[in-house]
C-alpha positions as CSV (number, residue, x, y, z in Angstrom):
1,M,9.2,-41.6,-57.4
2,E,6.4,-44.0,-56.7
3,N,4.3,-41.5,-54.6
4,Q,3.8,-38.5,-57.0
5,A,1.9,-35.6,-55.3
6,N,-1.2,-34.0,-56.7
7,S,0.2,-30.6,-57.9
8,K,-3.2,-29.3,-59.1
9,S,-4.8,-29.2,-55.6
10,I,-1.7,-27.6,-54.1
11,I,-1.6,-25.0,-56.9
12,L,-5.3,-24.2,-56.6
13,N,-5.4,-24.0,-52.8
14,Y,-2.3,-21.8,-52.3
15,G,-3.1,-19.7,-55.4
16,L,-6.6,-19.0,-54.0
17,Y,-5.1,-18.1,-50.6
18,L,-2.6,-15.8,-52.2
19,G,-5.3,-14.1,-54.3
20,L,-7.5,-13.7,-51.3
21,I,-4.7,-12.1,-49.3
22,G,-4.2,-9.5,-52.1
23,V,-7.9,-8.8,-52.4
24,V,-8.4,-8.5,-48.6
25,T,-5.4,-6.2,-48.2
26,H,-6.7,-4.0,-51.1
27,L,-10.2,-3.9,-49.6
28,L,-8.8,-2.9,-46.1
29,L,-6.8,-0.1,-47.6
30,Y,-9.8,1.0,-49.6
31,A,-12.2,0.8,-46.6
32,T,-9.8,3.0,-44.5
33,G,-9.4,5.5,-47.3
34,Q,-5.7,4.9,-47.5
35,L,-5.6,3.1,-50.9
36,L,-4.0,6.0,-52.9
37,E,-1.6,7.0,-50.2
38,L,-0.5,3.6,-49.0
39,N,-0.8,1.4,-52.1
40,W,2.8,0.3,-51.6
41,I,1.7,-1.6,-48.5
42,N,-0.5,-3.8,-50.7
43,S,2.5,-4.5,-52.9
44,I,4.8,-5.4,-50.0
45,V,2.1,-7.6,-48.3
46,S,1.5,-9.3,-51.7
47,I,5.2,-10.0,-52.3
48,I,5.8,-11.4,-48.8
49,A,2.6,-13.5,-49.1
50,M,3.8,-14.8,-52.5
51,I,7.2,-15.9,-51.1
52,V,5.6,-17.5,-48.1
53,L,2.9,-19.3,-50.0
54,I,5.2,-20.5,-52.7
55,V,7.6,-21.9,-50.1
56,I,4.7,-23.6,-48.3
57,G,3.3,-25.0,-51.5
58,I,6.6,-26.3,-52.7
59,K,7.3,-27.8,-49.2
60,K,3.9,-29.5,-49.3
61,Y,4.5,-30.9,-52.8
62,K,7.9,-32.2,-51.8
63,S,6.6,-33.8,-48.6
64,D,3.8,-35.4,-50.5
65,S,6.4,-36.8,-53.0
66,D,8.4,-38.7,-50.4
67,G,10.8,-35.8,-49.9
68,F,11.9,-35.7,-53.6
69,M,11.2,-32.9,-56.1
70,S,13.0,-31.6,-59.2
71,W,13.7,-28.0,-59.9
72,G,11.2,-28.0,-62.7
73,Q,8.4,-29.4,-60.5
74,G,9.1,-26.7,-57.9
75,V,9.0,-24.0,-60.5
76,K,5.7,-25.5,-61.8
77,I,4.1,-25.3,-58.4
78,G,5.3,-21.8,-57.7
79,M,4.3,-20.5,-61.1
80,G,0.9,-22.2,-60.8
81,I,0.3,-20.6,-57.4
82,T,1.3,-17.2,-58.8
83,M,-0.8,-17.4,-61.9
84,V,-4.0,-18.6,-60.1
85,S,-3.5,-15.6,-57.7
86,A,-2.8,-13.2,-60.7
87,V,-6.1,-14.2,-62.4
88,I,-8.0,-13.7,-59.2
89,T,-6.3,-10.3,-58.8
90,V,-7.1,-9.2,-62.3
91,V,-10.7,-10.2,-62.0
92,Y,-11.0,-8.3,-58.7
93,I,-9.3,-5.2,-60.0
94,L,-11.6,-5.1,-63.0
95,L,-14.6,-5.5,-60.8
96,F,-13.2,-2.9,-58.4
97,M,-12.6,-0.3,-61.1
98,N,-15.9,-0.9,-63.0
99,V,-18.4,-1.7,-60.2
100,I,-17.1,-0.9,-56.7
101,E,-15.3,2.4,-57.4
102,P,-15.8,3.4,-61.1
103,D,-14.0,6.8,-60.6
104,F,-11.0,5.3,-59.0
105,Q,-8.8,5.8,-62.1
106,Q,-9.6,9.5,-62.1
107,Q,-8.8,9.8,-58.4
108,A,-5.5,8.0,-59.0
109,I,-4.7,10.3,-61.9
110,E,-5.4,13.4,-59.8
111,F,-3.3,12.0,-56.9
112,Q,-0.5,11.4,-59.3
113,K,-0.8,14.8,-60.9
114,Q,-0.4,16.4,-57.5
115,A,2.6,14.3,-56.7
116,W,4.2,15.5,-60.0
117,Y,3.4,19.1,-59.2
118,D,5.0,18.6,-55.8
119,M,8.1,17.2,-57.5
120,G,8.4,20.4,-59.5
121,M,7.4,19.1,-62.9
122,T,6.3,21.6,-65.5
123,E,2.8,21.6,-66.9
124,E,4.1,20.3,-70.3
125,Q,5.9,17.4,-68.5
126,I,2.8,16.5,-66.6
127,E,0.6,16.6,-69.7
128,A,3.1,14.3,-71.5
129,S,3.2,12.0,-68.6
130,L,-0.6,11.9,-68.4
131,E,-0.9,11.1,-72.1
132,M,1.5,8.1,-71.6
133,T,-0.3,7.0,-68.5
134,E,-3.7,7.0,-70.1
135,K,-2.4,4.7,-72.9
136,F,-1.6,2.1,-70.3
137,Q,-4.8,2.5,-68.3
138,T,-7.1,0.4,-70.6
139,P,-8.4,-2.7,-69.0
140,V,-6.8,-5.0,-71.6
141,I,-3.3,-3.5,-71.3
142,S,-3.4,-3.1,-67.5
143,S,-4.6,-6.7,-67.1
144,A,-1.9,-8.0,-69.5
145,M,0.8,-6.0,-67.6
146,M,-0.4,-7.3,-64.2
147,L,-0.4,-10.9,-65.5
148,G,3.0,-10.4,-67.1
149,F,4.6,-8.8,-64.0
150,S,3.1,-11.6,-61.8
151,A,4.5,-14.2,-64.1
152,F,8.0,-12.7,-64.1
153,L,8.1,-12.2,-60.3
154,G,6.5,-15.6,-59.7
155,F,9.1,-17.2,-61.9
156,V,12.1,-15.5,-60.2
157,I,10.8,-16.4,-56.8
158,S,9.9,-19.9,-57.7
159,A,13.2,-20.6,-59.5
160,I,15.2,-19.5,-56.4
161,I,13.0,-21.4,-54.0
162,A,12.9,-24.5,-56.1
163,A,16.7,-24.4,-56.6
164,I,17.1,-24.3,-52.8
165,M,14.5,-27.0,-52.0
166,K,15.1,-29.5,-54.9
167,K,16.1,-33.0,-54.0
168,S,16.3,-35.9,-56.4
169,E,16.6,-39.6,-55.6
170,E,20.1,-39.6,-57.2
171,E,21.3,-37.1,-54.6
172,T,20.5,-39.5,-51.7
173,Y,23.0,-42.1,-52.9
């Protein structure tokens, strides 16, 4: 492989795009007042965008490398894109919950309590669930969980895409 592509620029560019897509989707739902009710849309858009941008990033890297790429290189590109995006998302979420909408956590808890009431949970079950929920609501724990989940999902997606798209010089002979 004489022509090795620059993975850093690909990772940073596509990671930035993916992070911005997540932030813009979140802001659109927030601006329309649908964030609590339709937060699943943000998740679906983010996962689809992650798949698309990892595929595009790996394709770009492969084409810049004369059409050759190992599985490990593909996973590295996909994980890099995912983690750049995850850091952007964590910074945005912390900014959102502390500056843009400081009482969002409380709104989300009230929304969830109502959903639990609607499901028929007892007051004791709801209180126990709230205690558990509040333990995971600290900025450090929620940031670590977001980064961990992003890393896991990014690895699975990257591993599958890299396995499909890999091509070594030995395979051409």
